[in-house]
C-alpha distance (Angstrom), angle and dihedral (degrees) to the residues before:
residue distance angle dihedral
M1 . . .
S2 3.80 . .
K3 3.72 129.3 .
E4 3.68 124.3 -123.9
P5 3.74 113.8 -100.9
I6 3.72 113.3 -98.8
E7 3.78 121.7 -145.9
I8 3.77 110.9 -126.0
D9 3.83 122.1 -171.0
C10 3.85 133.6 178.3
G11 3.88 109.1 -83.2
D12 3.77 96.9 32.4
I13 3.74 118.1 130.6
V14 3.84 114.4 -135.9
E15 3.79 132.1 -173.3
M16 3.77 114.9 -137.7
R17 3.85 126.7 -152.6
K18 3.72 96.2 -122.0
A19 3.75 125.6 48.5
H20 3.80 124.9 -116.7
P21 3.92 111.4 -118.4
C22 3.75 88.2 -102.8
G23 3.80 88.9 63.7
S24 3.75 100.8 -110.1
F25 3.89 123.1 126.8
E26 3.90 93.2 -171.6
W27 3.73 125.7 94.3
K28 3.89 133.0 176.0
V29 3.82 115.3 -138.6
V30 3.79 111.4 -126.7
R31 3.82 102.7 166.0
V32 3.92 131.9 32.6
G33 3.70 122.7 -169.8
A34 3.84 135.3 90.2
D35 3.90 82.2 -31.3
I36 3.74 127.6 39.6
G37 3.77 115.5 -133.2
M38 3.78 115.4 -153.4
V39 3.85 136.8 177.5
C40 3.82 121.5 -151.1
V41 3.84 109.7 -115.1
K42 3.87 92.4 -143.8
C43 3.83 105.1 43.7
G44 3.80 105.8 12.2
R45 3.82 97.3 -121.7
R46 3.83 112.2 156.5
V47 3.82 119.8 -138.5
D48 3.83 131.4 178.2
L49 3.82 119.7 -152.9
D50 3.73 133.0 -176.3
R51 3.92 109.9 -105.0
D52 3.80 90.8 -117.4
V53 3.81 91.4 51.0
F54 3.78 92.0 45.1
M55 3.79 94.0 50.7
N56 3.92 91.2 51.3
R57 3.83 93.6 47.8
L58 3.93 93.2 43.5
R59 3.87 113.5 110.1
R60 3.80 97.7 179.4
L61 3.66 147.6 -37.5
K62 3.93 107.1 -100.0
S63 3.69 101.1 -176.2
E64 3.68 141.3 -5.5
R65 3.80 123.4 -139.4
């Protein structure tokens, strides 16, 4: 069972399955490529994830730019 591909662009706000240690589930996408760069909405921490890992951990796209 495969998911439909989701279009991710810079500036989108996404909700991830696991909370960041600061308690936030929301991230802002700042880089799209082979890796996805995200910034925590609550604390500002920047994280890069491989696209496959990102798609597995993604819960939903909250808002588009």
